[in-house]
C-alpha positions as CSV (number, residue, x, y, z in Angstrom):
1,M,-14.7,154.3,175.1
2,P,-11.4,153.1,176.8
3,F,-10.8,153.9,180.4
4,I,-7.3,154.8,181.3
5,P,-6.8,154.0,185.0
6,H,-3.3,155.5,185.7
7,T,-3.3,158.3,188.3
8,E,-0.5,160.9,188.3
9,H,1.1,158.9,191.2
10,D,1.0,155.7,189.0
11,I,2.7,157.6,186.1
12,Q,5.5,159.0,188.3
13,A,6.1,155.6,189.8
14,M,6.5,154.0,186.4
15,L,8.8,156.7,185.2
16,A,10.9,156.3,188.3
17,A,11.1,152.5,187.7
18,I,12.5,153.0,184.2
19,G,14.6,156.0,185.0
20,A,12.9,158.5,182.8
21,P,12.2,162.1,184.0
22,S,9.0,162.5,182.0
23,I,6.7,161.0,179.4
24,D,8.1,163.4,176.8
25,A,11.6,162.1,177.5
26,L,10.5,158.7,176.1
27,F,10.3,160.3,172.7
28,D,13.4,162.4,172.8
29,E,14.8,160.6,169.7
30,I,12.2,162.6,167.6
31,P,13.7,165.9,166.5
32,A,12.0,169.0,168.0
33,A,11.3,170.3,164.5
34,L,9.1,167.3,163.8
35,R,7.0,167.5,166.9
36,N,3.6,169.2,166.9
37,G,4.0,170.8,170.3
38,K,0.8,171.7,172.1
39,L,-2.4,171.1,170.1
40,T,-4.0,174.5,170.4
41,K,-6.8,173.8,167.9
42,V,-8.1,170.7,169.6
43,P,-11.4,171.5,171.4
44,T,-11.7,170.9,175.2
45,A,-12.4,167.3,176.0
46,L,-16.0,166.2,176.6
47,S,-17.2,163.9,179.3
48,E,-18.3,160.4,178.5
49,M,-22.0,161.5,178.9
50,E,-21.5,164.4,176.5
51,I,-19.8,162.2,173.9
52,N,-22.6,159.7,174.0
53,R,-25.1,162.5,173.6
54,L,-23.2,163.9,170.6
55,M,-22.9,160.5,168.9
56,Q,-26.6,159.8,169.4
57,E,-27.5,163.2,167.8
58,R,-25.2,162.5,164.9
59,A,-26.7,159.1,164.4
60,E,-30.3,160.5,164.5
61,A,-29.3,163.2,162.0
62,D,-28.1,160.5,159.6
63,G,-31.5,158.9,159.7
64,R,-32.5,155.3,159.0
65,Y,-33.0,154.5,155.4
66,L,-34.8,151.7,153.7
67,N,-32.0,150.2,151.7
68,F,-32.4,148.6,148.2
69,I,-28.8,149.0,147.2
70,G,-26.7,145.9,146.5
71,A,-23.9,146.1,143.9
72,G,-21.5,144.0,146.0
73,A,-22.4,144.9,149.6
74,Y,-25.6,143.5,151.0
75,E,-27.9,144.1,154.0
76,H,-28.6,140.7,155.6
77,H,-30.1,139.7,158.9
78,I,-27.3,138.9,161.3
79,P,-28.3,136.9,164.4
80,A,-27.3,138.8,167.6
81,A,-25.2,135.8,168.7
82,V,-22.8,136.3,165.8
83,W,-21.1,139.5,167.0
84,Q,-21.8,138.8,170.7
85,I,-19.5,135.8,170.3
86,T,-17.1,137.4,167.8
87,T,-16.3,140.3,170.2
88,R,-15.5,138.1,173.2
89,G,-12.0,138.8,174.3
90,E,-10.5,135.5,173.2
91,F,-11.5,136.3,169.6
92,Y,-11.6,140.1,169.5
93,S,-8.0,140.6,170.8
94,A,-6.3,137.4,169.5
95,Y,-3.2,138.2,167.4
96,T,-1.9,136.5,164.3
97,P,-1.3,132.8,165.2
98,Y,2.4,132.6,164.6
99,Q,2.9,130.3,167.7
100,A,0.7,127.3,167.0
101,E,1.0,126.0,170.6
102,A,-0.4,129.3,171.9
103,S,-3.1,129.8,169.2
104,Q,-5.0,126.6,168.9
105,G,-8.4,128.3,169.3
106,T,-7.8,130.8,166.5
107,L,-6.2,128.1,164.2
108,Q,-9.1,125.8,164.7
109,L,-11.6,128.5,163.9
110,I,-9.8,129.3,160.7
111,Y,-9.6,125.6,159.8
112,E,-13.4,125.4,160.3
113,Y,-13.8,128.5,158.1
114,Q,-11.7,126.9,155.4
115,T,-13.7,123.7,155.5
116,M,-17.0,125.6,155.2
117,M,-15.8,127.7,152.3
118,A,-14.3,124.7,150.4
119,S,-17.7,122.9,150.9
120,L,-19.7,126.0,149.8
121,T,-17.6,126.4,146.6
122,G,-17.1,122.7,145.9
123,L,-13.4,123.1,145.6
124,D,-10.5,121.3,147.5
125,V,-8.6,124.0,149.4
126,S,-9.4,127.4,151.0
127,N,-7.0,129.9,152.3
128,A,-7.5,131.9,155.5
129,S,-9.0,134.8,153.5
130,L,-7.8,138.0,151.8
131,Y,-8.3,141.7,152.1
132,D,-11.6,142.0,150.2
133,G,-13.4,140.6,147.1
134,G,-11.7,143.0,144.6
135,S,-8.1,142.4,145.7
136,G,-9.0,138.7,146.0
137,L,-10.0,138.7,142.3
138,A,-6.6,140.4,141.5
139,E,-4.8,137.7,143.4
140,A,-6.7,135.0,141.5
141,V,-5.6,136.6,138.2
142,L,-2.0,136.6,139.4
143,M,-2.3,133.0,140.5
144,A,-3.8,131.9,137.2
145,V,-1.0,133.6,135.2
146,R,1.7,132.0,137.4
147,A,0.1,128.6,136.9
148,H,-0.2,129.0,133.2
149,K,3.5,129.9,132.6
150,G,2.7,130.9,129.0
151,A,0.2,133.6,128.4
152,A,-0.1,136.7,130.5
153,R,-3.6,137.6,129.3
154,V,-6.8,137.2,131.2
155,L,-10.4,137.5,129.8
156,M,-12.6,139.8,132.0
157,P,-16.3,140.2,131.2
158,R,-17.8,143.7,131.6
159,T,-20.4,142.0,133.8
160,V,-17.8,141.9,136.5
161,S,-18.2,144.7,139.0
162,P,-16.6,147.9,137.7
163,V,-15.0,148.4,141.1
164,Y,-13.4,145.0,141.0
165,R,-12.2,145.6,137.4
166,A,-10.6,148.8,138.5
167,V,-8.9,147.0,141.5
168,V,-7.6,144.3,139.2
169,S,-6.2,146.8,136.7
170,G,-4.5,148.8,139.4
171,I,-2.8,145.7,140.9
172,V,-1.8,143.8,137.7
173,K,-1.2,146.4,135.0
174,N,2.4,147.0,136.0
175,Q,3.1,143.3,136.1
176,H,2.8,142.9,132.3
177,I,-0.5,141.2,132.5
178,E,-3.1,142.2,129.9
179,I,-6.8,142.3,130.8
180,I,-9.1,141.7,127.8
181,E,-12.7,142.8,128.3
182,L,-15.6,140.7,127.0
183,D,-18.8,142.6,126.3
184,Y,-22.2,141.4,127.3
185,D,-25.3,140.5,125.3
186,P,-27.5,143.7,125.5
187,A,-30.7,141.5,125.4
188,T,-29.8,139.1,128.2
189,G,-27.2,140.9,130.3
190,I,-24.8,137.9,130.2
191,T,-21.5,137.1,128.5
192,P,-21.8,135.0,125.4
193,V,-19.3,132.3,124.7
194,P,-16.6,134.0,122.5
195,T,-16.7,132.9,118.8
196,A,-13.7,134.8,117.7
197,D,-10.1,133.6,118.1
198,M,-9.0,135.1,121.5
199,G,-5.4,133.8,121.2
200,D,-3.5,132.4,124.1
201,F,-4.9,133.4,127.5
202,A,-4.3,132.2,131.1
203,A,-7.8,132.5,132.5
204,L,-11.4,133.5,132.1
205,V,-13.2,135.2,134.9
206,V,-16.8,134.1,135.2
207,P,-19.0,136.1,137.6
208,Q,-22.1,134.3,139.1
209,P,-24.4,136.1,139.5
210,N,-22.8,138.9,137.5
211,F,-22.9,142.6,138.5
212,F,-26.3,143.0,136.9
213,G,-27.6,140.1,139.1
214,A,-28.0,138.0,135.9
215,L,-27.0,134.3,135.9
216,E,-24.2,133.5,133.4
217,E,-24.0,130.4,131.4
218,V,-21.3,129.0,133.6
219,D,-21.1,125.5,132.2
220,A,-20.6,126.6,128.6
221,L,-18.1,129.3,129.6
222,T,-16.1,126.9,131.8
223,D,-15.9,124.2,129.2
224,W,-14.9,126.7,126.5
225,A,-12.1,128.1,128.6
226,H,-10.8,124.7,129.5
227,A,-10.9,123.6,125.8
228,H,-8.6,126.5,125.1
229,G,-6.1,125.5,127.8
230,A,-7.1,128.2,130.3
231,R,-8.1,128.3,133.9
232,V,-11.5,129.4,135.1
233,I,-11.8,132.0,137.9
234,A,-15.3,131.9,139.5
235,L,-16.3,135.2,141.0
236,V,-19.3,134.3,143.3
237,N,-21.7,135.7,145.9
238,P,-21.4,133.3,148.8
239,T,-25.1,133.6,149.7
240,S,-26.1,132.5,146.2
241,L,-24.2,129.3,146.6
242,A,-26.8,128.0,149.0
243,L,-29.1,127.7,145.9
244,L,-26.9,127.8,142.8
245,K,-24.4,125.2,141.5
246,A,-21.0,125.3,143.2
247,P,-18.1,126.5,141.1
248,G,-16.4,123.1,141.6
249,Q,-19.3,121.6,139.6
250,W,-19.3,124.0,136.7
251,G,-18.9,122.3,133.3
252,A,-17.2,119.0,132.9
253,K,-14.2,119.8,135.2
254,G,-15.3,122.6,137.4
255,A,-13.8,126.0,138.0
256,D,-10.2,126.1,139.0
257,I,-10.3,129.0,141.4
258,A,-13.3,130.7,143.3
259,V,-13.1,134.1,144.9
260,G,-15.6,136.6,146.2
261,E,-16.5,139.0,148.9
262,G,-17.3,137.5,152.3
263,Q,-19.3,140.4,153.6
264,P,-22.8,138.7,153.1
265,L,-21.8,136.1,155.6
266,G,-22.4,137.9,158.9
267,A,-20.7,141.3,158.3
268,P,-22.9,144.5,158.6
269,L,-22.6,147.2,155.9
270,S,-20.7,149.4,158.4
271,S,-20.1,152.3,156.0
272,G,-18.0,150.2,153.7
273,G,-16.1,147.7,155.8
274,P,-13.9,146.1,156.9
275,Y,-14.8,143.1,154.8
276,Y,-12.7,140.2,153.5
277,G,-12.1,138.2,150.4
278,F,-12.4,134.4,150.2
279,M,-10.5,132.2,147.9
280,T,-10.7,128.4,147.2
281,C,-9.0,126.4,144.5
282,K,-8.3,122.9,143.2
283,Q,-5.6,120.9,145.0
284,E,-3.2,121.1,142.0
285,L,-3.0,124.9,142.5
286,V,-2.5,124.9,146.2
287,R,1.1,126.0,146.0
288,Q,0.1,129.0,143.9
289,M,-2.4,130.2,146.5
290,P,-1.6,133.4,148.3
291,G,-2.0,134.1,152.0
292,R,-2.2,131.5,154.8
293,I,-3.6,128.0,155.0
294,V,-4.3,126.3,158.3
295,G,-4.0,122.5,158.4
296,R,-4.9,119.8,160.9
297,T,-2.1,117.6,162.1
298,V,-0.9,115.6,165.2
299,D,1.8,116.4,167.6
300,L,4.7,114.1,168.8
301,D,2.3,112.4,171.2
302,G,-0.3,111.8,168.5
303,K,-2.7,114.4,169.8
304,P,-4.6,116.3,167.1
305,G,-3.8,120.0,166.6
306,F,-3.7,122.8,164.1
307,A,-0.8,124.7,162.5
308,L,-0.1,127.2,159.7
309,T,0.6,124.7,156.9
310,L,1.4,127.0,154.0
311,Q,2.5,130.7,154.3
312,A,3.6,131.7,150.8
313,R,3.8,135.4,151.8
314,E,6.7,137.8,151.5
315,Q,6.9,138.0,155.3
316,H,7.8,134.3,155.5
317,I,9.9,133.5,152.4
318,R,12.1,135.3,149.9
319,R,10.1,138.1,148.3
320,S,11.0,136.9,144.8
321,K,9.4,133.5,145.7
322,A,6.3,134.8,147.4
323,T,2.9,134.4,145.8
324,S,1.6,137.6,147.4
325,N,2.5,140.5,149.6
326,I,-0.7,140.1,151.6
327,C,0.0,140.8,155.3
328,T,-3.3,140.2,156.9
329,N,-6.3,137.9,156.5
330,Q,-9.1,140.0,158.1
331,G,-9.4,137.4,160.8
332,L,-12.0,139.1,162.9
333,V,-14.6,139.3,160.1
334,V,-13.7,135.7,159.1
335,T,-14.5,134.8,162.7
336,A,-17.9,136.4,162.4
337,S,-18.6,134.6,159.1
338,T,-17.6,131.2,160.6
339,I,-20.0,131.8,163.5
340,Y,-22.7,133.0,161.1
341,M,-22.4,129.9,158.9
342,S,-22.3,127.7,162.0
343,L,-25.5,129.1,163.4
344,L,-27.5,129.1,160.2
345,G,-26.2,125.8,158.8
346,P,-26.9,124.7,155.3
347,E,-30.7,124.9,155.7
348,G,-30.5,128.4,157.2
349,L,-28.3,129.7,154.4
350,K,-30.7,128.2,151.8
351,R,-33.7,129.8,153.4
352,A,-32.0,133.2,153.6
353,A,-31.0,133.0,149.9
354,A,-34.4,131.8,148.9
355,A,-36.0,134.7,150.8
356,C,-33.7,137.2,149.0
357,H,-34.6,135.8,145.7
358,A,-38.3,135.8,146.4
359,N,-38.3,139.4,147.6
360,T,-36.4,140.6,144.5
361,R,-38.9,138.8,142.2
362,I,-41.8,140.4,144.0
363,L,-40.1,143.8,143.9
364,L,-39.5,143.5,140.2
365,E,-43.1,142.6,139.6
366,K,-44.3,145.7,141.5
367,L,-41.8,148.0,139.8
368,G,-42.6,146.5,136.3
369,A,-46.2,147.5,136.8
370,I,-45.3,151.2,137.1
371,A,-45.6,153.4,134.0
372,G,-42.1,154.4,132.8
373,V,-40.3,151.4,134.4
374,K,-39.1,148.2,132.7
375,R,-36.7,145.3,133.2
376,V,-33.6,145.7,131.1
377,F,-32.3,142.1,130.7
378,S,-34.2,138.9,130.1
379,A,-31.7,136.4,131.8
380,H,-32.7,134.8,135.1
381,C,-31.4,136.7,138.0
382,F,-30.6,136.3,141.7
383,H,-30.7,138.9,144.4
384,E,-30.8,141.9,142.2
385,A,-31.6,143.1,138.7
386,V,-31.5,146.2,136.4
387,I,-34.5,148.4,135.7
388,Q,-34.7,151.3,133.3
389,I,-36.8,154.4,134.1
390,D,-38.0,157.3,131.9
391,A,-36.2,159.9,134.0
392,P,-32.6,160.7,135.0
393,A,-31.6,157.9,137.4
394,G,-29.6,160.2,139.7
395,E,-32.4,162.6,140.2
396,V,-34.9,159.9,140.9
397,L,-32.6,158.2,143.4
398,R,-32.1,161.6,145.2
399,A,-35.9,162.0,145.3
400,L,-36.3,158.6,146.8
401,Q,-33.6,159.3,149.4
402,A,-35.5,162.4,150.4
403,Q,-38.3,160.0,151.3
404,G,-36.0,157.8,153.3
405,I,-35.4,155.2,150.6
406,L,-32.1,154.2,149.1
407,G,-33.5,153.1,145.8
408,G,-30.6,151.3,144.2
409,Y,-27.3,151.8,142.4
410,D,-27.1,154.3,139.5
411,L,-25.5,152.5,136.5
412,S,-25.2,155.5,134.2
413,G,-21.6,156.2,135.2
414,H,-20.2,152.8,134.4
415,Y,-22.7,151.6,131.8
416,P,-23.9,154.7,130.0
417,E,-25.3,152.6,127.1
418,L,-28.0,151.4,129.5
419,G,-29.5,154.9,129.8
420,N,-31.4,155.7,133.0
421,A,-30.7,152.3,134.6
422,I,-30.7,151.4,138.2
423,L,-29.5,148.2,139.9
424,V,-32.0,147.2,142.6
425,C,-31.7,144.6,145.3
426,A,-34.0,143.2,147.9
427,T,-32.7,140.9,150.6
428,E,-34.5,138.8,153.3
429,T,-34.6,141.9,155.5
430,K,-37.4,143.5,153.4
431,T,-41.0,143.1,154.4
432,A,-44.0,143.2,152.1
433,A,-44.7,146.7,153.4
434,D,-41.1,147.8,152.5
435,L,-41.6,146.5,148.9
436,D,-45.0,148.3,148.6
437,L,-43.5,151.5,149.9
438,Y,-40.7,151.6,147.4
439,A,-43.0,150.9,144.5
440,Q,-45.5,153.5,145.7
441,Q,-42.8,156.2,146.1
442,L,-41.2,155.5,142.8
443,A,-44.5,155.6,141.0
444,R,-45.3,158.9,142.7
445,I,-42.0,160.5,141.8
446,L,-42.1,159.4,138.2
447,S,-45.7,160.5,137.8
448,K,-44.9,163.9,139.4
449,R,-42.1,164.4,137.0
450,R,-44.3,163.7,134.0
451,E,-46.9,166.2,135.2
452,A,-44.5,169.0,136.1
453,P,-43.5,171.6,133.5
454,P,-39.9,171.6,132.3
455,C,-37.3,172.6,135.0
456,A,-40.1,172.8,137.6
457,Y,-39.6,169.5,139.3
458,K,-38.1,169.3,142.7
459,S,-37.7,166.2,144.9
């Protein structure tokens, strides 16, 4: 809660110094008809102690749930040092580094972040981040179409997050870019290499793991796209890259662009954000990359330093020449990710990813032993997977929530062909007791439904 130290005497002294009769006079250019006047419906101000008590009561009313939802936002352990350092004044209040000579700390941090993301994805160049994963994918589509200079068509598997697909459509549909959806194999849950003639297309999006948690055949898809003269856009979970092959190593030539959501790297769930999108690419595409890129250089005296190397945004160059209208790079969350990756290091990231995978496998074994529950897809998975239950998914999830468990993501709205399907996820934060509790409660709820007469079941 901010503390405003100005007394009435301070206020009058400041007004006298600038020659204004009152604070209201500072806003006299606003017509009276547009002013609110006195706020009669705003309640009386509470004291700091009363506000703290109110917020504590609200938090307790919300409760603390055992979370098994993934679907693009993941609950990971974040060392206390990450946000303790991130919220230091020099990071927390730092502004956009327009003046390199006054922003060396911020620029160095972003440079280190870019180096880490390029290493993680196996590609040459990283920008200083984007708004979020969904808009990052849209920017990658625009980037690939610009680079192709021929086809304005992009192949998009249905195994890409439906939210991301909606964001891409919203951003590119009025720019005469056609999105062609590719269906998945109902047995495996992955996208088969197309056998039909797809015509000219600028890029193929390859999610890894895909929205179902299944691992796509990235080498075959990458080589097929390149054989047809198209770019490959890798949509990846950064945590998975500690174990899985980097996009830069896919197929014979590697993916051309990699994007994704950076939230798993040190950002809490926080009711939906803020998060950030990352983007890396091959060197040959660097001038098509949106946003900012920080580079390392030397000054006139030969001393090393950092500067904004490329800024292909509409703020800096002619709008018609800009690669994007992005006007921020979510720098604070990027700061947290950089600190998170620095603290964990390659081995720590690998251990976290392995623990996530192990917990998900154990959870799937426990859930698969329950009557009325089965795995939907046969492909290998990471981090999350789809189960099918013999009851309406929404009702069962509400019953689990009543027991303090967020049991997963209901897929029936986006993938009705899967029936009563739930996407479940278990990260390294889950204990053996957590996994047992989820399985026990799901078994109890499904058993109770089978025993109850029609229309008699309540959660």
